[in-house]
Structures are given as C-alpha cells and as structure tokens.
N, C-alpha and C positions, 0 to 999 in steps of 0.2 A: 650274136649274143641274145637277141630277142627270140630266136627260134628254140632256145634251150628250154627244156621243161622246168617249170617252177619259177621262171623269170617273169615277174610282173612289174611293169613300169607304172608306178603310181606317181604321176606328176604332181598332184596336190601335196602328197607327203614329202616329196623332194623339195618343193617350194617352202613348206612349213619348216623342214629341217634347215634349209638355207637361212630362213629368217631367224630361227632360233640361234643358229651359229653366229650370225651377224650381231644379234642383240647381246649374246654372251660375250663376244669380242669387244663390243662397245662398253659393256658394263665393266669388264676387266681392265680396260684401258681408258676409262673415262677421264682420269686426270691428264693423260697424254692429249686427249682431244680438247679439253678445256684450255690447257696451256698452249697447244698449237693454235687454237682459234684466237686466243688473246694475243699471241705473238704475231699472227697474221694481221690482226686488226691494227696493232701498233705499226707494223711495217707499211700497211696501206695508208694510215694516217700520215706517217713520215713522208711517203712518196707524194701524197697529195699536197702536203705543205711545201715540199721542195719544188714540185711542178708549178704551184701557184706563185711562189716567190719568183721563180724564173720568168714566168709570163708577165708578172708585174714589172720586173726589171726591164724586160724587152719593151713593154709598153712605154715606160718612162724614157728609155733611150730613144725610141721612135718619136715620142713627143718632143724631146729636147732637140732632135734634128729638125723637126718641122718648125719649131719656134725659131731656131737659129736661121733656117732658110728664109723664113718670113722676115726676120730682122735684117738679113743681108739684102733683101729686096727693097728696103726702105731707101728713099732718096739720099739720106745723109751717108749711106754706105756706098754710093755710086761714085767710083773714082773719076768718072768723066765729068761729074758735076762738082765734086769737092776734091780739093787737093789731098791726096793720101800720102802717108809716110811711105818711104821706099821699103 
C-alpha cells in the first residue's frame, strides 16, 4: 500500500486525528465517565471497608485466643495443683 502513487503516510496528522476522535468521544460520553468514576469510587470504598472490618475481626479473635491461652497457663487453672471439676 505504501508503494501506491499518492499514498502519503502522515504520522503526525494520524496522531492528531486520533486525539481529536478520543476527545470527541469523551465529550459526548462525559456523563458516562463521571458516573462510572463515581461508581468505581463507591465500590472501592466499600471494598476497603469490608476488608478492614475483616482484618479487625481477625485481630480481635487472635487477641482473644492469646489472652485465653495466657489465662489457662495461670497456676489456678492447673489441674495438677488445684482440684478441677470433672
């Protein structure tokens, strides 16, 4: 195709046309982009909230297990030293 007479490849004009087409598309669909961006922001905020609550719950559960283990190591919970109920 490049060998055909009258064929001139103008890269700069091609880039300008592509930019113009992209800007025209954005201008015509601006409301779609704004709504999509807002929706994406809400989804991200929700995901961050869910993940942070889950990690807090895991931390609290781990902390409870550590406290319970520490409590069970106390001498008053040693069945060899204190009579335990069956």
